C-alpha positions as CSV (number, residue, x, y, z in Angstrom):
1,M,-28.1,37.1,-17.4
2,N,-30.1,34.8,-15.2
3,I,-27.6,34.0,-12.5
4,Q,-30.0,31.9,-10.4
5,S,-30.6,29.5,-13.3
6,I,-26.9,29.1,-14.0
7,N,-26.2,28.5,-10.3
8,S,-28.8,25.8,-10.2
9,L,-27.4,24.1,-13.3
10,T,-23.8,24.3,-11.9
11,S,-24.8,22.7,-8.6
12,A,-26.6,19.9,-10.4
13,A,-23.5,19.3,-12.6
14,V,-21.2,19.2,-9.6
15,N,-23.5,16.8,-7.6
16,Q,-23.4,14.3,-10.5
17,R,-19.7,13.6,-9.6
18,G,-20.6,12.3,-6.2
19,N,-19.4,13.1,-2.7
20,E,-15.8,12.2,-3.5
21,N,-15.2,14.9,-6.1
22,Q,-17.8,17.4,-4.9
23,G,-16.9,21.0,-5.6
24,R,-14.5,20.1,-8.5
25,L,-15.5,20.9,-12.1
26,G,-14.5,18.4,-14.7
27,Q,-14.7,18.4,-18.5
28,Q,-18.4,17.6,-18.7
29,E,-19.3,20.1,-15.9
30,F,-17.3,22.9,-17.5
31,L,-19.2,22.4,-20.8
32,Q,-22.6,22.3,-19.1
33,L,-21.7,25.6,-17.3
34,L,-20.7,27.2,-20.6
35,V,-23.9,26.1,-22.4
36,A,-26.0,27.4,-19.4
37,Q,-24.2,30.7,-19.6
38,M,-25.0,31.1,-23.3
39,R,-28.7,30.1,-22.8
40,N,-29.2,32.5,-20.0
41,Q,-27.4,35.6,-21.3
42,D,-29.2,38.9,-21.2
43,P,-30.5,39.7,-24.7
44,I,-29.9,43.4,-24.1
45,N,-26.4,42.9,-22.9
46,P,-25.2,39.7,-24.7
47,L,-22.0,37.9,-23.8
48,D,-18.9,39.7,-25.1
49,G,-17.3,37.9,-28.0
50,A,-13.8,38.2,-26.7
51,E,-14.9,36.9,-23.3
52,F,-16.7,34.0,-24.9
53,A,-13.5,33.2,-27.0
54,S,-11.5,33.3,-23.8
55,Q,-13.8,30.9,-22.1
56,L,-13.6,28.5,-25.0
57,A,-9.8,28.7,-24.9
58,Q,-10.0,27.8,-21.2
59,F,-12.2,24.9,-21.9
60,N,-9.9,23.6,-24.6
61,S,-6.9,23.9,-22.2
62,V,-8.8,22.0,-19.5
63,E,-9.7,19.3,-22.1
64,Q,-6.1,19.0,-23.2
65,L,-4.9,18.7,-19.6
66,I,-7.4,16.0,-18.8
67,S,-6.2,14.1,-21.9
68,V,-2.5,14.5,-21.0
69,N,-3.0,13.5,-17.3
70,G,-4.9,10.4,-18.5
71,G,-2.0,9.5,-20.8
72,I,0.5,10.0,-18.1
73,R,-1.4,7.7,-15.7
74,E,-1.6,5.0,-18.3
75,L,2.1,5.3,-19.1
76,Q,3.0,5.2,-15.4
77,Q,0.9,2.1,-14.9
78,S,2.4,0.4,-17.9
79,Q,6.0,1.2,-16.6
80,E,5.1,-0.1,-13.2
81,M,3.8,-3.3,-14.6
82,M,6.9,-3.7,-16.8
83,S,9.2,-3.0,-13.9
84,A,7.5,-5.5,-11.7
85,S,7.7,-8.2,-14.4
86,L,11.4,-7.6,-14.9
87,T,12.1,-7.6,-11.2
88,N,10.2,-10.9,-10.7
89,S,12.0,-12.5,-13.7
90,M,15.4,-11.4,-12.4
91,A,14.7,-12.6,-8.8
92,A,13.7,-16.0,-10.1
93,S,17.0,-16.2,-12.1
94,L,19.1,-15.6,-9.0
95,T,18.3,-18.9,-7.3
96,G,21.3,-21.2,-7.2
97,K,23.8,-18.3,-7.8
98,E,26.4,-16.8,-5.5
99,V,25.1,-13.4,-4.3
100,K,26.6,-10.5,-2.4
101,A,23.9,-8.3,-0.8
102,L,23.7,-5.5,1.7
103,S,22.3,-6.6,5.1
104,N,22.8,-6.0,8.7
105,Q,21.4,-9.4,9.7
106,I,23.1,-12.7,10.2
107,H,21.7,-16.2,10.8
108,L,23.4,-18.2,13.6
109,N,23.3,-22.0,13.0
110,A,23.6,-24.6,15.7
111,A,27.2,-25.2,16.9
112,E,28.7,-23.1,14.0
113,P,30.2,-19.6,14.0
114,A,28.6,-16.8,12.1
115,E,30.6,-14.7,9.6
116,I,30.2,-10.9,10.1
117,K,31.4,-9.2,6.9
118,F,31.7,-5.4,6.6
119,E,33.3,-2.9,4.4
120,L,35.0,0.3,5.5
121,N,35.5,3.4,3.3
122,N,38.7,4.1,5.2
123,S,41.1,2.4,7.6
124,A,39.9,2.4,11.2
125,T,41.9,2.3,14.4
126,E,38.9,0.8,16.3
127,V,35.8,-1.2,15.2
128,E,33.0,-1.9,17.6
129,I,30.7,-4.7,16.8
130,I,27.4,-5.0,18.6
131,I,25.2,-8.0,18.1
132,R,21.5,-7.9,19.1
133,S,18.8,-10.5,19.3
134,A,15.5,-10.4,17.3
135,S,14.0,-8.5,20.2
136,G,16.7,-5.9,20.1
137,A,18.5,-6.9,23.3
138,E,22.3,-6.7,23.2
139,V,23.9,-10.1,23.1
140,R,27.6,-9.4,22.4
141,R,29.9,-6.4,22.1
142,E,33.3,-6.8,20.7
143,V,36.0,-4.2,19.9
144,L,38.6,-4.8,17.2
145,Q,41.8,-2.9,17.1
146,G,42.8,-1.8,13.6
147,A,41.0,-2.7,10.4
148,P,42.0,-1.8,6.8
149,S,39.8,0.0,4.3
150,G,37.7,-2.3,2.1
151,E,36.2,-5.7,3.0
152,N,36.7,-7.1,6.5
153,L,35.6,-10.3,8.3
154,W,35.1,-11.2,11.9
155,Q,33.7,-14.6,13.0
156,W,31.2,-14.7,15.9
157,D,31.5,-17.9,17.9
158,G,27.8,-17.7,18.7
159,R,28.3,-16.9,22.4
160,N,27.1,-13.9,24.4
161,T,29.1,-11.6,26.6
162,L,28.8,-14.2,29.5
163,G,30.1,-17.0,27.3
164,D,26.8,-18.8,26.9
165,R,25.9,-20.3,23.6
166,M,23.1,-18.4,21.9
167,G,20.2,-20.1,20.1
168,E,19.8,-20.5,16.4
169,G,18.1,-17.7,14.6
170,L,18.4,-14.2,13.2
171,Y,20.6,-11.5,14.8
172,T,21.2,-7.9,13.9
173,V,24.7,-6.4,13.8
174,E,25.8,-2.8,14.3
175,I,29.2,-1.6,13.2
176,N,30.8,1.5,14.7
177,A,34.2,2.3,13.2
178,S,36.5,5.2,13.9
179,N,40.0,6.6,13.5
180,D,42.0,9.7,14.5
181,S,39.9,11.8,12.1
182,G,36.6,10.6,13.5
183,K,33.9,8.2,12.3
184,V,34.6,5.8,9.5
185,N,31.6,4.9,7.3
186,S,30.8,1.2,7.1
187,L,28.5,-1.2,5.2
188,M,27.5,-4.7,6.3
189,F,26.9,-7.4,3.7
190,I,26.3,-11.1,3.4
191,E,27.5,-13.6,0.8
192,G,26.1,-17.0,-0.1
193,V,23.9,-18.9,-2.4
194,A,20.4,-17.5,-3.1
195,N,18.1,-20.5,-2.5
196,K,14.7,-19.0,-2.3
197,V,12.6,-16.1,-3.7
198,R,9.7,-14.6,-1.8
199,Y,7.1,-12.3,-3.2
200,T,5.4,-10.0,-0.7
201,A,3.3,-6.9,-0.6
202,N,6.4,-4.9,0.3
203,G,8.5,-6.2,-2.6
204,V,10.6,-9.1,-3.8
205,Y,13.1,-10.8,-1.4
206,I,15.7,-13.5,-1.9
207,S,17.0,-15.8,0.9
208,V,20.8,-15.8,1.4
209,N,22.1,-17.8,4.3
210,N,18.6,-17.9,5.7
211,V,18.4,-14.1,5.6
212,L,15.8,-12.4,3.5
213,V,17.2,-9.6,1.4
214,P,15.3,-7.1,-0.8
215,I,16.2,-7.6,-4.4
216,G,17.3,-4.0,-4.6
217,D,20.1,-4.6,-2.1
218,V,21.9,-7.2,-4.2
219,E,25.3,-5.9,-5.2
220,E,27.0,-8.8,-7.0
221,I,25.9,-11.9,-8.7
222,G,28.2,-14.9,-9.5
223,I,28.0,-18.5,-10.6
224,K,28.2,-21.2,-7.9
225,L,31.3,-23.3,-8.5
226,S,30.9,-27.0,-7.8
């Protein structure tokens, strides 16, 4: 068998795929290699029939895998497009409705207190509430004595530790709850009317009480009562 001729044909086939996939044999390249092998076999010692059949079986398997992978990619793309369409439609339908969503952010309005709502998976003997500004600086630290399991509410008067009124804007809240057994798990959430939908490269967000919340963090949807 003329090995040099086969090698040159194989290199040419590989180079046709470009620099990005160089060194990887695809369906067309595999077929070209097989044909080259048949053309350049030694007449005195021809290609063994069993070996040739095995190579054909390998080629058939490669062809089937390429077809299956292509079908899977198309199915995945179709599912992603359908999921995005459903998400966009659902987000648009939320505007004007009462929404409960997970969020550790609150928006402080001028001269108004801000509601900090959190849920405990067990009763706590102590709940520490830490409020930070958009830059991450601590603004207020409050310790509550005793809180039941389930939903809880604490109103922040908008003042820092020194008693100064803070400016309007977004603040981040951290909840640290504990009892005699140790740490108590907690979740923060906000409730209000969804009044805006924002589509971004990172996903779909809805605005609740001037806080942007990912659509996936919405837990409850209701109807606004007039």
